[in-house]
C-alpha positions in Angstrom: 14.8 8.0 1.6 12.6 5.7 -0.5 14.0 6.9 -4.2 16.1 4.3 -4.2 14.3 1.2 -2.6 13.6 -1.9 -4.1 11.2 -4.5 -2.2 12.4 -8.0 -1.8 10.4 -11.3 -3.5 6.6 -10.1 -3.1 6.7 -7.1 -1.0 5.4 -3.9 -2.2 5.9 0.1 -0.8 2.6 1.8 -0.6 2.5 5.8 -0.1 -0.7 6.4 1.9 -3.2 8.6 0.2 -4.8 11.5 2.7 -7.3 10.4 4.8 -11.1 12.3 4.5 -11.3 15.7 6.1 -15.1 16.1 5.9 -17.6 13.7 6.7 -20.4 13.1 4.1 -22.8 15.1 6.4 -20.0 18.3 5.6 -18.5 18.2 9.3 -14.5 18.7 9.4 -12.4 15.6 11.2 -9.8 17.3 13.1 -6.0 15.8 12.8 -6.4 13.9 16.3 -9.5 12.0 15.1 -8.7 11.0 11.6 -7.8 7.2 10.4 -5.2 6.1 8.7 -6.0 5.6 5.1 -6.5 2.4 3.8 -5.8 3.1 0.2 -2.2 4.1 -1.3 -0.1 4.3 -4.1 2.0 1.6 -4.9 5.9 3.1 -5.3 7.8 0.2 -5.7 7.4 -3.6 -6.3 9.3 -6.8 -5.3 10.2 -9.5 -8.4 7.7 -11.8 -7.0 7.0 -15.0 -5.0 8.8 -18.4 -5.6 6.5 -21.2 -6.5 7.4 -25.0 -5.2 9.4 -25.2 -8.6 11.4 -22.5 -7.9 10.1 -20.1 -10.8 9.3 -16.8 -9.7 5.4 -15.7 -9.7 5.1 -12.0 -11.0 3.4 -9.4 -9.1 -0.3 -8.5 -10.0 0.6 -4.5 -8.8 2.9 -2.4 -10.4 4.1 1.1 -9.5 1.2 3.8 -9.7 -1.5 1.5 -9.0 -3.8 2.6 -6.3 -4.5 -0.4 -4.0 -6.6 -0.8 -1.0 -5.1 -2.9 2.1 -6.3 -4.0 5.4 -6.0 -1.5 8.5 -3.8 -3.4 10.6 -1.5 -4.6 7.9 2.1 -4.5 6.9 5.2 -2.6 8.1 5.0 0.9 8.8 8.1 2.8 8.3 7.0 6.3 8.5 3.9 8.5 8.6 3.5 8.1 4.7 4.8 4.7 3.6 4.2 0.9 4.5 5.7 -2.0 3.3 3.1 -4.8 2.6 3.2 -8.5 1.2 1.3 -8.6 -2.3 -1.0 -11.1 0.0 -1.9 -8.2 2.1 -3.2 -6.0 -0.9 -7.0 -6.5 -1.2 -7.5 -4.7 -4.2 -6.6 -2.3 -6.9 -8.8 0.8 -7.2 -9.7 1.2 -11.2 -10.1 4.7 -12.4 
């Protein structure tokens, strides 16, 4: 469904990464108790937002980046994908 999806303006399509399956102590977390991951891989980005003069400000993220975003931000499209504004992204996770 999202193979040919192109976000508009400063929006970003992100595919959530899998959440933790084990705690630091080694206990397994059941599916019902897992929280949704706040990290994801950028699938597609828009062109950028316009400034007051009408110029496009390029996006700081690109497809393939791993990003960290807020827990209650964006619009969920299905279980795996979320559409965010670039401002909702808190940072890029560097490898």
